[in-house]
N, C-alpha and C positions, 0 to 999 in steps of 0.2 A: 708770749715769749718774744723778746726783742733782741735783735742782732745788729750791731753797728757795722759800718762799712769795712772795718778792719778785723773783725773777729772771724776766726775760722769756725765753721760749723762742724762739730765732731759727732760722728755717728758710729755706734757699735752695732754691728749687724750679724745676727745669727741667720745665715742664708740656708735654711733647711729644705729638705725634699718636701716635707709636709707643710711647714709653716715658716714664715719670715718674721723675725722680731727685730725691731729697731729701737735702740735706747739713745736718748739725748739727755744730757745732764742728769743721769741716774733715773730718768723716767722712761717707762716703756710707752712709746708714742705710736708704735705700729705692732700689732700682733695678729697677723692674718694668714690665711692659707696661701701657699706658694703656687698659685694657679692664675692663669690669664685667659681671657676670651678675646679672640681675634676674628675680624671680618675676613673671610676667605677671599673675597673679591678685591678689597683694597689693601689688605695686609695691616690695617690699622687696629689698634687696641680698642676693644669695646668695653671691657671691664677687667678689674684685677682684684685679687684677694677674696673677701667674703662675697662680693657681688658676683664674681666669676664662678665661685663655688656653687652658688645658688643656681647658676645656669647649667652646671655640669650634668650631662646626661639628658638635658631638656632643650637643647638648642636645635634650630632648623639648619638646613644645609648651607646657609650662608655664613654661619658662625661656628667656630670650633673652639673648644676649651682644651687647654693643654697645661701640663706641668713642666716648666723649662728645666727642672733639675730631676735627675734620676740617680738613685744610689748615692746621693749626697754631692754629686758633681753636675756641672752644666751639660745638659744634653742638647739643648737648642740655644745657641749663642744669641741669635737675634731676639728671640722671645724672652730670654733671660735679661737682656739689656733693657727691653721695654718694661719688664716687670720691676726691675731694680729702680728704673727711673720713676715709675708710677708709685712705688712704695716710698721712695725718698720724697716725692711730691706730697704724699700724705703726711710725712713726718715733719718736713721743714715749714717754717712760717711762710705765709702767703705774701706776695708783694712783687714788685718789679725787679728787685735786686736779688741775685742769687749769690750768696757768700761762697768763698772758697771752702771746700769740704775735705776733711780728713776722715778716713774710714779704717776701722779694724773689723775684719770679716772672719768668722769661724769657718774652717774647712775640715773635712775628714783627714785623719792622720795618714791614711793610705793614698792621698791624692798624688798624682804624678805631676811632673813639672809642667806638662801641657795643660792639665786640669787647673793647676794653680794660676798659670798664665791666663787662662780663659776667664777665671773669676776676676783677676786684676784688670784685664782689659774691659770686661763688662762694667766694672765699677768706674773705671776711667772714662769710658764712653758715656756713663750716666752723670759725669760731672765731677768726679773726685780728683782732687789735686794730689793727694797722698793716699796710698793704699797699703795697709799692712794686713797680713794674714796670721791667724793663730790656729793651731791644731785644736780640734774640738775637745779632746780629753784634757788638754792643758787649760782651756777656757772653762770647762766644767769644774775642774779642781779649784781654780780661782773663784768661780762663782759660788762654791759651797764653803769657801773660807779656808781652804787648805794653804799652807805655806809651801808653795811649789819649789821654792829655792832652798829649802832646808835639806840637810844631808840625811834624809830618811825617805823610805819608800811609801808611796801612796798608790793604791790601785783604784782606777776609775773604770766603770762600765757604763757607757753612755748609749742608751738604746733610743735612737731617733726614728725618723720616718723611713729613710732609705738605707741607713747603715747602723751597725752596732760597733762602737769604738771601744776597744779595750786597751788600757795602757797602764804601765807602771811608771810613775813619775818620781824623779829625785834630782836635786840640785839644778832645777830649772830646765830639765831635759826629759825626754821620753826614753827610758832605758829598754823597755820591751813593749811591743804593741802588736795589735792585730785589728784590722778593719774588715768586717764581713758585711755582705749585702743581705743579711737576715735581720729584719727589724720590723717596725710598725706596719709598713706596707705589705711585707710578707705575711704578717699575722692577719691582715685584712683579707689578703688573697686566700689564705688557708681557710678562713671562715666562709668565704664565698664558695670554695670548692666543697667544703664539708656540707653546706646546706644543699648544694646541688646533688651531691653524691648520696647523702643520707636521707634527705627529705624531699628530693625531687622538686625543690623550689629554687627559682632563679632570682637572685638578689643582686643589687648593684652596690657599688663601692660605698656609697653613703650609708646604706643600711648595714652593711658588714662592719663599717666603722662604728656605728651606733651599738651594734651587738657587742663589739669589743669593749666599748666603754661601759655598757650596762651590766654585762655578765662575763666579761673576759676574765680568765683565771689561768694560772700556771700549774695548779695542783688540784687534785680531786677532793682534798680535805681543807676546808676553810673554817676559821673560827666564827666568822660572821658572813655567811653566804648570802648573795643577793637573790631577790625573787626572780623567777623565770621571766624571760623577756618574750613578748608576743611579736612574732615576725609575720608580716603579710606580704604576699607576692603571688605571681602566676606559677601554676604547676607546669613543669617542663613538658609533660606529655600532652596535657589537655588544654593548657593556657587558661584554665579556670582559676579564679582566685582561691587561695588557701590561707589558713591561719594556723601557725604552729607555735607552741610554747617551747622555748629553748632554755636549757639550764646551764649553769656555769660549768658543770661537769662535762657536758658535751663540748663546750668551747675549750676546756682544758685538754680534752682528747684531740681536738682539731689542731691545737697549737703545739702539741707535744714534740713533734719532729723538729719544728723550727727552734723551739726553746732548747732542745738537746744540742743543736748546732751551736747555739750561743754558749751553752755549758762547755762543750768541747773546746771552743775557741778560748774561753777563760782558762781552762786547764792547760792549753798549749802555751799561753802567755806566762802562766805560773811556772811551767817547766823551764822556761828560758829566763826566769828572773834570778839574779844573783842571790846566793843564800842570805847575805846580810840584809838585803831589801825584803826578802821573803819573810824574815823574822819580824820586820816592821809591819808588814801586811797582816801577819798572824796576830799581832797585837792591836793594830788599828782597824783591821777589817777591810772589806771591799765596799766602795761607795757606788750606788746606783743613781744615775741621772737620766734625763730624757723622758719622753712620754711613755716609753715602754716600762719604765720603773714603776708606773702606776698599776701595772697588771697585778691583780690580786694574787697573793701567795708566791710571787716571783722571788722575793727576798728569802723566804723560807726554803723554797726549792733549791736555790743556788747555795744557800748555807749548808744544806744537807749534802749537796753534790761536792762542794769544795772543802767542807769541814772548816770553814772560816767564817767569822762574823760578817754578815752582809747588812748594810744600812742604806735606807732610801733617803736621799737628800730632802731637805725641807721643802724646797720648791723645784722639783726635778725638771719641770717643763721649761723653766727660765734660767737654769743653771749656766748653760753655755752662753746665753745672751748677757747675763750679769757678769760672767767672767770676762767676756769680750769687752764690756764696758770698763772693767778694772784695768785690762791691758791697754785700752785706749788712753786712760789717764796716765799710765806709766810707759807710754810707747817708747820713750827715750832710754829707759833703763832696763827694759825686759829684753834680753838677748835672744829669746826664743821666738820673737816675732819675725815673720818672713816678709821681706820687701824685695823690690827689684834690685838686682846687683849690677 
């Protein structure tokens, strides 16, 4: 990939609680966990992304791993800046010359002015000349091919790592929305607590995440149920190793309360949706994006709860990132992009 001295390097960034995705020229060049490893004594970065995730829970006292974003927003400004710099370094071409950079970054719809400013300042400190922000539901809608500027209503439910973004979009704006901190991370914590409470086995985040992927479900009735997943770990009382087979039905029970919160949030947004747009949603259905959309049976459960059609996007994990890339190409003409005033 070649950049001349006068070309601006354009990056579309989905800065997620769980994963950071960077797109350049319609190509995903970075798709790595939003985690960083830091030397406690020097404060210097040791690793980022996949390398840092491999260290998570296995470091000695001189190294700590942390996730700079919590609930979709920056929780540690300094670590976030280091992580963004490192991710950009992975994305851009190597060489002595650093081109000017223009970025469009996805943020939760419920972000405060302070949180937005923190994202912008982190990007600017990482070398961006121009920074634009786009609300994640809008980016997700663009990413799955919806015409967000049309005079009709579309409903997006984007279930990420730290937040679930629910929005009704029409005429290039968000008409009704809700952002809640019940999402993939909460599901992972539910599984950890369930295993501890029900089976007296202590598991770490990575194991809980694997359980969620292998046998995660939102309903007790699946047309194509996965095989039980074998979990190994220390017994809480004896510390002796135990081996337990976990079924999707158990995980569906473990996640039930969190999924109910998402259902209630969707119903609240529907209640505040104008009737004309509600009729559009009735005809077009609800679109699910984000990693949480891959939870088995979630579309079926939400359809039963809302009595509306529910559809999972073709590539839900990358919908926000691809929509951010579309916004980057059209940054001059999309009025819903946020920049410094």
